[in-house]
N, C-alpha and C positions, 0 to 999 in steps of 0.2 A: 355509173347513172349512164342511161339510157335519158339525151335527154333531142326529146321533136323542138322539132318548128329552129327558129330566131335567137338566137342567146341575146339577150341578152347581158351590158351594165351590175346587175342587180340578179343576175341566175351562176358566177361564184362559187362552187364546192369558196365555206367559210374561210378567209383567210388567202387564200389561194391567187386573190392582187397583193402585191406587196406593197402597191399605195404609196403617198408622197410625202415621207418625213423628213425633218428640221434638222439634223444636226447639231445639233448641240441644246442642250439644258434653256430655255430660258428664267430670272427671276426679278421682281419682284422683293426690292427695300426698302427700306425705313427714307424717306428722303434726307440724303449726308453722307456720313463719312464720322472716326472717331474724334474731336475737335480735341479731343483736351487731349489726346494721345497726342496730335500735330502738334496744341501746344506744347504744352510737357517737347516734344524735341524741336525744338524751340528756344525753351529760355535752360537748353543745355542739363545737366547727370549730374548724379557721387556717386559714385560707387565704396559700397560701405561691406565693413571686415567681420560686423556679427549679426545679427536677423533683431534686433533691438536696439534699436534710432535714434539716439534724443539728443539736444536740440534749449538753449535757456530764450526767453522772452522775459523782458524789461518791458512796461509803458511808464505813459510821464507820470508820477504821480496829484490825482486825484488833491489833495495836501487840502481837501473837503473832508465837511461831515452833517450825519445832520445828530442835531443839538436835543434834548430830551426834557431839559426844563433849566431850568437858571434861580443859581440861590447867590446870601449874597453873605457863605459860609460855604466851610474846606466840607466840610461830614454832609453836606449833602439829605441833611435835613433839619435842620435849628432851624433856618429865617429863606421860608423861598422868596427872590427878587418880586417885586410888588408893582414900583413907582421911584422915577426921581432920581433918578443914575445919571449925577453927575459926574466930570474930568478930573478924575485920580480916584473914580470911588476900587477896586476892583470885587469885576462878575466874579465863581462858577460856573462854567459851564457849565455838564451836566453833558458824560458822551458815555456812546462803545466805549474800549483801553483803542479798541486797533484804534479810535479815531479817533485819540486820543494818542497815540504815538505821530500821528500825521508834524504836528503841533511842538515847536519849541518854544527856549523864553525867546523873547528880540523879532517872535516875530507879529508883521499886522496882519489882522483879521475884523472881517468883514463878518459880525455878527445882525443875524441878517431874518425875518419874520415874510417868510414866500408868500403870505394871502398877501401886505400890502411891505412893496420897495418903500416905502415912507419911514422906517421900521430904523432902514439898514443901517447900526451904527459900531465905529470904527472904537481898538484896542489896540493896545499893543497886549502878546504874551510875556504874564510875569511868571512862568511857571505851570508846569503838567504833572497828574496819574494816574501812570495805563492798570488799574489793579479791575476790573470786573467789570461787575457795578456802580462797586466805587466811582469808578474811569471821573477824571473832571481835566478845564481847565481853564488853566486863572489866572482870568483878563481884567487891566490896568486901563477901561476907558482911558478912549483920547480923545470920544465927544460926548456932550452928555442926553438923554438919550431921546430921539425929537423930536416926540407927543406923548413925554418924561408916563406911559404909561407899554411902553412900543417894545420896549426891549425883553416880558414882559415873553414879550408872546416868542420870541429868537424861537423858533425850529432850523433851525445851520450855522455850522458855523464854515467861515472861506479865507483860507493867507489869502491876501494878497501885497504883501512884501517881506521890508524885513527894517526896525526901527536901533538907531545906536546910538549912544553918546559917544562922547569926543576921549579919545588917549583911554576907551572900555575896554577888558581883553579877549579874545574872539569868542565868538557864542558856541556853545557845542552845537553839532551837526548830530546828526539823519545820515540811517546812512538803511542803502535801500537791495533787495535782496531781486535777482531773477526767479523766470516760474522754468521747471523743469515739463520736456513736452517729449512726449514720447510716441512713438511709432514701429511697430514690426513687417516687414520683411511677409508678404507669402506667398507662398506654392503656386505656381499656374500650372495647369499641363494638360496639356491638348492632340486625344490620341487616334491613333489614323490606322486599324487593319484589315489587315486586305489579304484572299486567297491565291493561295500560287494560280489556281486557272482561272479563279473573278484576272485576277491580272492580266492575264492571258486570249483575255474573251471580250468577241469585240461588241461593240453597246454602240448601238446610234447615237449618245449621249455625248460620244465621243472617250474619251480615255480615264479607263473609274480610275483608280490611279490617284493621275493628275487633278483632275475635283477634289477627292479624296483629299491631296494635302490640302491644295486651295483652301475649301470648306475650314480645315482645323485651325490650319491661319487667321482664317478671318478671323475664323470665333471662336480664337486663342485673344483677338485682339479685341475685340467683344465684350468680353466675358474680363475680360483687363478691366477697359474704359467702366465697366458697370458697380464692381469695386471699386474703381477712384471716387466711386459718388459713389454709391449707396456700402458700403461694403463697413460691415464696426466693429474696431479691431479689438482682437481675443489672443490673448497666452496663454496654451490649457495644452491636455497632449489627445492622440489622437487615437483610435481601433488597435494599429498595432501598438500602441503603450509607448509610442517618441513625442519628441516635441512636434506641438501644431500650429498654426501661428494666423489670423487674419487682420488684415492690413484698417489702419481705416480710410475710412471715401472719407470727405470733402464734408457732404451733407451731415452728416450724424457727427462727425468732430468740431463743427463747426458750433450744430446743437449743444454739442455735453461741454465748450470748450465757452456759454457765455455767449455764441454768437447772434444772431438778426434769424429765428426762426418767426412764422406767424401767418396764417389762413382770414383772411377777408371773410370768408365761412363764415367763423369758429368766433372773431374777435363780438365782445362782446361791444363797442361803440360801436358798434356800423350792424345793433340788430335788427333786426326785418326790416330790412332796406335793399335796391336791391341794388346789382352792379352799377350799376353805369351813371344807379344816385350819387355811389357816396363812396363805390368803386377810386372816384380817382382820388381824395382825398386822406383812405388809409393808403392810395400807393405812395403818393406825396410823405404822408409822416413816416414810411417804414425808408423812404431814402434819405429823406432830412437825416435817422441816425445812421444810415450803414454809408453815410459821407461824413460824421463831426471823427472817424481818423483818415489816416492813411491820406495817400495818393484826392489826383481827382477824378479820376478813370477809372474802373471797371469792367470786367465780361462780365457776361450775360449769360449761362443755358437752360433754356427750358424749352416748355411744347406747343404745338402752332395753336394749344389753348387763347397759349399768354397772345400771343402774336394777335388772335384772335377778337381779345381782347382793350389789349390796348391797341387796335385800333377802331372798336363801339367810342371807347373814349373820349377818340379823335375826329372820327364825325359827329361824334352829341358837344363836342367843347373843343375841337377844330385848332388846340392850344396844344402842345406835339408841336418837338421840332424832333427831325428825322432826318440822316442822310441815306444819301444813294447806298448800295453797298459796296460794303470795301475793303479791302485783302486789310488786315494789321493784324499779328503774334503769327504767323502763317498762315490763316482762311476768313473767306469769305464772311465781312458782316455788316450789320447797319449800328451803324450811332444813335445811340439816340441822344444827343440830345437836352439832358435837365432844370432846374434851379441851381441844385446838389453838387451835379458832378455828368462827370458823362460818362456811359454803360455803351460797350458793345456787347451787341445781341446778336447770341449765332442759332438763330433752332434744333435743335440734337435731336437730333430721330433717334434716339430712345427715351427718351419725352415724347413725344412725338407718336413712338409705338404702344407704346404700354401705358393705358385709358385713364388712369390712375395718379400719372406722371404732366400727364398734357395740358399742367392747369396750372404745374407746377415753373419755380423758376430759384436757378441759385444763381448767388455771384459772388465773385470770388478780384484780386488783387492776381492778374501772371504771375509777379514777377514774383510771390510770398505762394512757391509751387516749386517742390522740389522736387521732382525724381530719385529717391536710389535703390542701386541696384545689389545682388549678389552676383548675380547671371540672369544680365542676362536677355533678353530670348532668342532661345539658342535651338534649329532642327536636332535634332536627336535617328541619324536612320540608323536600319537595318542590320548590320555587318556584317549578317547571315543571307540577306538577301539573292546572294547563289544558293544558298542550301545547299551548303555539302558540312558535313559536324553529325554523328552519329543520333545525338540528341535537334537535328532543326526541327519548329516546322512547319507545315505546310505553304506555308504565306510569309505574310511581310508586319512587320510592331515595330512603331514608329512613330514619334512623340517630337509636337517643339510645347519647351519648359524652358516660362520665367521667373523667375522668386526680388520678389522687390515690390518697393510702397512708396509711400508717398511721403513728405513733410509740407508740413502745408507753418504760415506763419499765421499769428495776430488774430485770432478766430473773432474778436467783433469786426473789425473793416470787413466782414465775407455774412454771409444771410440769405433764408433760403425760405424764400416765399409760395403761399397757393394760397389756391379760390382762385385766382381768377373765369372774368367771364363767370361766376354764378354766382345766387344770390343770398345773402344774410338771412337767412331758415324765411320766414313767410309773406315781403316784399309789402 
């Protein structure tokens, strides 16, 4: 093509100028790393020899329960108690069979009206019957009805000791069974494939095979981390007719096993209130329940919206105690000292990155989470990299594979909290 006059920088044929390229890729990722995986590496692991693994848990017996009514006769129908219980009188506390099974003759008990503690009455258990709707606990009053009629409103019974006379025989015992818990190993596979030609082609962004291998390992870890948090445990059959298993993640597991699961935006105790007006009270209520059991420390993974919501409460009320970031459980955390216990908070990138998880927090005790595996993360390279053999493919197929799951202890010490920095209804 002919060109008259002085040529300028914009007069070259399209793509004739080589321009200047940064020969690498720039990545934008959520701020952080895979903290749950980091904690697991600190807490140890255990190999299993079956894809279903089980463990047993036992909690402290409640030794208490609900009372539906008080009777003067064991048939629970003839004469209901109304007034005048005196020392030595025997009354029958109607209750569920499971409640009656918690008590034995010789227990010292407190018969309580939860609406008025002045009605508390102490008695000795002299017999029990665990028989469906006809179940009862027979109690001999050690204390007269304090208000003459208060015992009639009793709705709770609890063990406060045992009463035994001199030279008496040994009382009957009560045995408590442990609870079986189950989880499954899940097969995680992350493949990488590249043709021979592509592998030998020079790119401005560097070695394509090395990048594919790096990215596959990273995604392998991220997908495992997600399953450890949100996966639902199930054993089923895959499309090839072979067994297929998914492992329980901590959030569905604690929800399914009586852990704390609450959302400020839908909690009816705070209907039509703002986060600033009621968020602190809601949070205190959840923390009090969570710290009833277990140690005085928890680990919390949360989204950036949780940090924002707590920060707003700090500015509004100023009665929160945080320490600077410290290293704990192998990761950097911010320690939050509450009246109920200490929480080591970690902003989790997988919570912050997904808008629907941004205002969520999951709390647990790291010592109660164990990594169990059949095959730890392994890289399976392509034996035909040299492209030899009659049936070779013109490329490379490789993968990372892990078969693993988590063991969670005592779901009642865990909490999944949602709705931080959000209003409940229309305040």
